[in-house]
C-alpha positions as CSV (number, residue, x, y, z in Angstrom):
1,M,-115.3,-35.0,248.9
2,E,-117.8,-34.0,245.9
3,T,-120.2,-36.2,247.1
4,L,-120.0,-34.7,250.7
5,I,-120.3,-31.5,249.4
6,V,-123.1,-32.3,247.0
7,E,-124.9,-33.9,249.5
8,K,-124.1,-30.6,252.0
9,T,-125.0,-28.3,249.4
10,G,-128.2,-30.3,248.9
11,N,-129.5,-29.9,252.3
12,V,-129.0,-26.8,252.6
13,C,-131.0,-26.3,249.3
14,K,-133.6,-28.1,251.1
15,I,-133.5,-25.7,254.2
16,V,-133.4,-22.9,252.0
17,N,-136.6,-24.0,249.8
18,S,-138.7,-25.0,253.3
19,M,-137.8,-21.2,254.5
20,K,-139.0,-20.0,251.3
21,E,-142.2,-21.9,251.6
22,N,-142.6,-20.9,254.9
23,I,-141.6,-17.2,254.8
24,V,-143.3,-16.3,251.5
25,P,-146.9,-16.8,251.9
26,E,-146.5,-15.0,255.3
27,G,-145.1,-12.3,253.6
28,N,-147.9,-12.6,250.8
29,I,-150.4,-12.2,253.6
30,K,-149.2,-9.3,255.1
31,G,-149.0,-7.6,251.5
32,V,-152.3,-8.1,250.9
33,T,-153.7,-7.4,254.1
């Protein structure tokens, strides 16, 4: 059970990180312009 939970949370973290990488640059560009 613990390993499954860790794998799920790991996937969520990867998704969140990829979302941040995609969203943050756009926000910075909009903020700069």
